[in-house]
ROSE-4610 file (N, C-alpha, C; in Angstrom, 1 decimal, always signed):
// ROSE-4610
residu = [M/M/M/S/S/S/V/V/V/I/I/I/A/A/A/W/W/W/I/I/I/I/I/I/L/L/L/G/G/G/L/L/L/I/I/I/A/A/A/G/G/G/F/F/F/I/I/I/G/G/G/S/S/S/K/K/K/I/I/I/V/V/V/N/N/N/K/K/K/T/T/T/G/G/G/Q/Q/Q/G/G/G/F/F/F/L/L/L/M/M/M/D/D/D/V/V/V/V/V/V/L/L/L/G/G/G/I/I/I/V/V/V/G/G/G/A/A/A/V/V/V/V/V/V/G/G/G/G/G/G/F/F/F/I/I/I/F/F/F/T/T/T/F/F/F/F/F/F/G/G/G/A/A/A/A/A/A/G/G/G/V/V/V/T/T/T/G/G/G/L/L/L/N/N/N/I/I/I/Y/Y/Y/S/S/S/L/L/L/I/I/I/V/V/V/S/S/S/I/I/I/V/V/V/G/G/G/A/A/A/V/V/V/V/V/V/V/V/V/L/L/L/W/W/W/V/V/V/Y/Y/Y/H/H/H/Q/Q/Q/V/V/V/A/A/A/G/G/G/R/R/R/G/G/G]
num = [1/1/1/2/2/2/3/3/3/4/4/4/5/5/5/6/6/6/7/7/7/8/8/8/9/9/9/10/10/10/11/11/11/12/12/12/13/13/13/14/14/14/15/15/15/16/16/16/17/17/17/18/18/18/19/19/19/20/20/20/21/21/21/22/22/22/23/23/23/24/24/24/25/25/25/26/26/26/27/27/27/28/28/28/29/29/29/30/30/30/31/31/31/32/32/32/33/33/33/34/34/34/35/35/35/36/36/36/37/37/37/38/38/38/39/39/39/40/40/40/41/41/41/42/42/42/43/43/43/44/44/44/45/45/45/46/46/46/47/47/47/48/48/48/49/49/49/50/50/50/51/51/51/52/52/52/53/53/53/54/54/54/55/55/55/56/56/56/57/57/57/58/58/58/59/59/59/60/60/60/61/61/61/62/62/62/63/63/63/64/64/64/65/65/65/66/66/66/67/67/67/68/68/68/69/69/69/70/70/70/71/71/71/72/72/72/73/73/73/74/74/74/75/75/75/76/76/76/77/77/77/78/78/78/79/79/79/80/80/80/81/81/81/82/82/82/83/83/83]
x = [-15.7/-16.6/-15.9/-16.7/-16.1/-16.0/-15.3/-15.1/-16.4/-17.2/-18.5/-19.4/-19.4/-20.2/-19.7/-18.3/-17.8/-18.2/-18.2/-18.7/-20.1/-21.0/-22.4/-22.6/-22.0/-22.2/-21.6/-20.5/-19.9/-20.7/-21.3/-22.2/-23.4/-24.1/-25.3/-24.9/-23.9/-23.4/-22.9/-22.1/-21.6/-22.7/-23.7/-24.8/-25.6/-26.0/-26.8/-26.0/-24.7/-23.8/-23.8/-23.7/-23.6/-24.9/-26.0/-27.3/-27.5/-27.0/-27.1/-26.2/-25.0/-24.1/-24.4/-24.5/-24.7/-25.9/-26.8/-28.0/-27.9/-26.7/-26.5/-25.5/-25.6/-24.6/-23.3/-22.2/-20.9/-20.6/-21.5/-21.2/-20.9/-21.1/-21.1/-19.8/-18.7/-17.3/-17.0/-17.2/-16.9/-17.8/-19.1/-19.9/-19.4/-19.0/-18.4/-17.2/-16.2/-15.0/-15.3/-16.2/-16.6/-17.2/-18.0/-18.7/-17.7/-16.8/-15.8/-14.8/-14.4/-13.6/-14.4/-15.6/-16.5/-16.8/-16.8/-17.0/-15.8/-14.6/-13.4/-13.3/-13.6/-13.6/-14.7/-15.9/-17.0/-16.6/-15.9/-15.5/-14.6/-13.6/-12.7/-13.4/-14.4/-15.1/-15.9/-16.7/-17.5/-16.7/-15.6/-14.7/-14.1/-13.7/-13.2/-14.2/-15.5/-16.5/-17.0/-16.4/-16.7/-17.8/-18.2/-19.2/-18.5/-19.2/-18.6/-18.5/-17.6/-17.4/-18.3/-17.8/-18.6/-18.5/-19.7/-19.7/-20.2/-20.5/-20.9/-21.9/-22.6/-23.6/-24.9/-25.1/-26.4/-26.7/-27.8/-28.3/-27.3/-26.8/-25.9/-24.6/-24.1/-22.9/-23.2/-24.4/-24.7/-24.8/-25.3/-25.4/-23.9/-23.1/-21.7/-21.0/-21.3/-20.7/-21.2/-22.5/-23.1/-22.5/-22.4/-21.8/-20.3/-19.6/-18.2/-18.2/-19.1/-19.1/-19.5/-20.4/-20.7/-19.5/-18.8/-17.6/-16.6/-16.3/-15.3/-15.7/-17.0/-17.4/-17.4/-17.8/-17.8/-16.3/-15.4/-14.0/-13.5/-13.8/-13.4/-13.9/-15.2/-15.7/-15.1/-14.7/-14.0/-12.6/-11.9/-10.6/-10.5/-11.5/-11.6/-12.2/-12.7/-13.3/-14.6/-15.4/-16.7/-17.8/-17.4/-18.2/-19.4]
y = [-83.0/-82.9/-83.4/-84.0/-84.4/-83.3/-83.5/-82.4/-82.0/-83.0/-82.8/-81.9/-82.2/-81.4/-80.0/-79.8/-78.4/-77.7/-78.4/-77.7/-77.3/-78.2/-78.0/-76.8/-76.9/-75.8/-74.5/-74.6/-73.4/-72.7/-73.6/-73.1/-72.3/-72.9/-72.3/-71.0/-71.1/-69.9/-68.8/-69.2/-68.1/-67.5/-68.2/-67.7/-66.7/-67.2/-66.4/-65.1/-65.3/-64.1/-63.1/-63.6/-62.7/-61.9/-62.6/-61.9/-60.9/-61.2/-60.2/-59.0/-59.2/-58.0/-57.2/-57.8/-57.0/-57.4/-58.2/-58.6/-59.4/-59.8/-60.7/-61.8/-62.9/-64.0/-63.6/-64.3/-64.0/-65.0/-66.0/-67.1/-68.4/-69.5/-70.8/-71.0/-70.9/-71.2/-70.2/-68.9/-67.9/-68.0/-68.4/-68.6/-69.8/-70.8/-72.0/-71.5/-70.9/-70.4/-69.5/-68.5/-67.5/-68.2/-69.2/-69.9/-70.7/-71.4/-72.2/-71.3/-70.2/-69.2/-68.6/-68.3/-67.7/-68.7/-70.0/-71.0/-70.9/-70.8/-70.7/-69.4/-68.3/-67.0/-67.0/-67.5/-67.5/-68.4/-69.5/-70.3/-69.6/-68.9/-68.1/-67.0/-66.3/-65.2/-65.8/-66.9/-67.5/-68.0/-68.7/-69.2/-68.1/-67.0/-65.8/-65.3/-65.3/-64.9/-66.0/-67.1/-68.2/-69.2/-69.1/-70.1/-71.1/-72.2/-73.2/-72.7/-73.2/-72.9/-73.8/-74.1/-75.0/-76.4/-77.1/-78.3/-79.5/-79.2/-80.2/-79.6/-80.5/-80.0/-79.8/-78.7/-78.4/-76.9/-76.5/-75.1/-74.2/-74.6/-73.8/-73.5/-74.5/-74.3/-73.4/-73.5/-72.7/-71.2/-71.0/-69.6/-69.0/-69.9/-69.5/-69.2/-70.0/-69.8/-68.6/-68.3/-67.1/-65.9/-65.8/-64.7/-64.5/-65.5/-65.4/-65.0/-65.5/-65.1/-63.6/-63.2/-61.7/-60.9/-61.3/-60.5/-60.5/-61.7/-61.8/-61.0/-61.1/-60.3/-58.8/-58.4/-57.0/-56.5/-57.2/-56.8/-56.8/-57.8/-57.8/-56.6/-56.2/-55.0/-53.7/-53.6/-52.5/-52.3/-53.4/-53.4/-53.2/-53.8/-53.6/-52.3/-51.5/-50.2/-50.3/-51.4/-51.5/-51.1/-50.8/-50.6/-49.8]
z = [-32.1/-33.2/-34.4/-35.3/-36.6/-37.5/-38.6/-39.6/-40.2/-40.5/-41.1/-40.2/-38.9/-37.9/-37.9/-37.9/-38.0/-39.2/-40.3/-41.6/-41.5/-41.0/-40.9/-39.9/-38.8/-37.8/-38.4/-39.1/-39.7/-40.7/-41.6/-42.6/-42.0/-41.1/-40.5/-39.7/-38.9/-38.1/-39.0/-40.0/-40.9/-41.7/-42.2/-42.9/-42.0/-40.8/-39.9/-39.5/-39.2/-38.8/-40.0/-41.2/-42.4/-42.5/-42.3/-42.3/-41.2/-40.1/-39.0/-39.2/-39.7/-39.8/-41.1/-42.2/-43.5/-44.3/-43.8/-44.5/-45.7/-46.1/-47.2/-46.8/-47.4/-47.2/-47.9/-47.5/-48.1/-49.2/-49.4/-50.4/-49.6/-50.2/-49.5/-48.8/-49.5/-48.9/-47.8/-48.1/-47.1/-45.9/-46.0/-44.9/-44.0/-44.6/-43.9/-43.1/-43.8/-43.2/-42.0/-42.3/-41.3/-40.1/-40.3/-39.2/-38.4/-39.0/-38.3/-37.5/-38.1/-37.4/-36.3/-36.6/-35.5/-34.4/-34.6/-33.6/-32.6/-33.2/-32.4/-31.6/-32.3/-31.6/-30.6/-30.9/-29.9/-28.7/-29.0/-27.9/-26.9/-27.5/-26.7/-25.9/-26.6/-25.9/-24.7/-25.0/-24.0/-22.8/-23.1/-22.1/-21.3/-21.9/-21.2/-20.1/-20.5/-19.5/-18.6/-18.6/-17.7/-18.2/-19.4/-19.9/-20.8/-21.1/-22.0/-23.4/-24.1/-25.5/-26.4/-27.6/-28.4/-27.8/-27.6/-27.0/-27.9/-29.1/-30.0/-31.1/-31.7/-32.7/-32.0/-31.4/-30.7/-30.7/-30.2/-30.2/-29.5/-28.3/-27.6/-28.4/-29.0/-29.8/-31.0/-31.6/-32.7/-32.3/-31.1/-30.6/-30.3/-29.7/-29.5/-30.9/-31.9/-33.2/-33.9/-33.7/-34.4/-33.7/-32.4/-31.7/-32.2/-32.3/-32.8/-34.3/-35.1/-36.5/-36.7/-35.9/-35.9/-35.5/-34.5/-34.1/-35.2/-35.8/-36.8/-38.0/-38.4/-39.6/-39.4/-38.2/-37.8/-37.9/-37.3/-37.3/-38.8/-39.5/-41.0/-41.7/-41.5/-42.2/-41.7/-40.4/-39.9/-40.5/-40.6/-41.1/-42.6/-43.3/-44.8/-45.2/-44.2/-44.5/-45.2/-45.0/-45.6/-44.5/-43.3/-42.2/-42.4]
Protein backbone atom coordinates (compact mmCIF):
# COMPACT_ATOMS: atom_id res chain seq x y z
CA UNK A 1 0.00 0.00 0.00
CA UNK A 2 1.15 3.53 -0.62
CA UNK A 3 1.80 6.01 2.15
CA UNK A 4 -1.31 7.99 1.20
CA UNK A 5 -3.45 4.84 1.43
CA UNK A 6 -2.00 4.08 4.89
CA UNK A 7 -2.81 7.62 6.02
CA UNK A 8 -6.38 7.44 4.69
CA UNK A 9 -6.95 4.01 6.22
CA UNK A 10 -5.31 5.17 9.45
CA UNK A 11 -7.45 8.28 9.71
CA UNK A 12 -10.70 6.41 9.18
CA UNK A 13 -9.80 3.49 11.45
CA UNK A 14 -8.37 5.73 14.18
CA UNK A 15 -11.42 7.99 14.19
CA UNK A 16 -13.86 5.07 14.33
CA UNK A 17 -11.75 3.30 16.98
CA UNK A 18 -11.70 6.47 19.09
CA UNK A 19 -15.46 6.78 18.83
CA UNK A 20 -15.94 3.15 19.87
CA UNK A 21 -13.63 3.29 22.90
CA UNK A 22 -14.22 6.73 24.39
CA UNK A 23 -16.93 8.39 22.25
CA UNK A 24 -14.65 11.24 21.15
CA UNK A 25 -11.92 11.54 18.56
CA UNK A 26 -8.33 12.01 19.64
CA UNK A 27 -7.57 14.75 17.11
CA UNK A 28 -6.51 14.47 13.47
CA UNK A 29 -2.86 13.52 13.96
CA UNK A 30 -3.51 11.17 16.87
CA UNK A 31 -6.34 9.46 14.94
CA UNK A 32 -4.02 8.87 11.98
CA UNK A 33 -1.22 7.51 14.17
CA UNK A 34 -3.67 5.38 16.16
CA UNK A 35 -5.17 3.98 12.97
CA UNK A 36 -1.81 3.13 11.40
CA UNK A 37 -0.58 1.47 14.59
CA UNK A 38 -3.98 -0.20 14.85
CA UNK A 39 -3.62 -1.55 11.32
CA UNK A 40 -0.30 -3.14 12.25
CA UNK A 41 -1.64 -4.51 15.54
CA UNK A 42 -4.84 -5.70 13.89
CA UNK A 43 -2.79 -7.41 11.20
CA UNK A 44 -0.80 -9.28 13.86
CA UNK A 45 -3.99 -10.25 15.74
CA UNK A 46 -5.80 -11.47 12.62
CA UNK A 47 -2.71 -13.35 11.38
CA UNK A 48 -2.31 -14.99 14.79
CA UNK A 49 -5.85 -16.37 14.50
CA UNK A 50 -5.27 -17.57 10.93
CA UNK A 51 -6.97 -14.80 8.96
CA UNK A 52 -5.38 -12.35 6.54
CA UNK A 53 -4.10 -9.04 7.86
CA UNK A 54 -4.37 -5.70 6.06
CA UNK A 55 -4.67 -6.45 2.34
CA UNK A 56 -5.07 -2.99 0.82
CA UNK A 57 -7.48 -0.09 0.90
CA UNK A 58 -10.74 -2.02 1.27
CA UNK A 59 -13.51 -2.76 3.79
CA UNK A 60 -11.80 -5.88 5.18
CA UNK A 61 -8.60 -3.96 5.89
CA UNK A 62 -10.65 -1.19 7.49
CA UNK A 63 -12.26 -3.71 9.85
CA UNK A 64 -8.84 -5.19 10.71
CA UNK A 65 -7.50 -1.69 11.36
CA UNK A 66 -10.48 -0.69 13.50
CA UNK A 67 -10.10 -3.82 15.65
CA UNK A 68 -6.41 -3.04 16.08
CA UNK A 69 -7.10 0.62 16.85
CA UNK A 70 -9.66 -0.34 19.50
CA UNK A 71 -7.13 -2.70 21.11
CA UNK A 72 -4.36 -0.08 21.01
CA UNK A 73 -6.62 2.65 22.40
CA UNK A 74 -7.99 0.40 25.14
CA UNK A 75 -4.47 -0.59 26.22
CA UNK A 76 -3.39 3.07 26.12
CA UNK A 77 -6.25 4.10 28.40
CA UNK A 78 -5.54 1.24 30.81
CA UNK A 79 -1.86 2.14 31.04
CA UNK A 80 -2.51 5.88 31.28
CA UNK A 81 -5.12 5.31 33.99
CA UNK A 82 -7.99 6.92 32.13
CA UNK A 83 -9.92 3.65 31.90
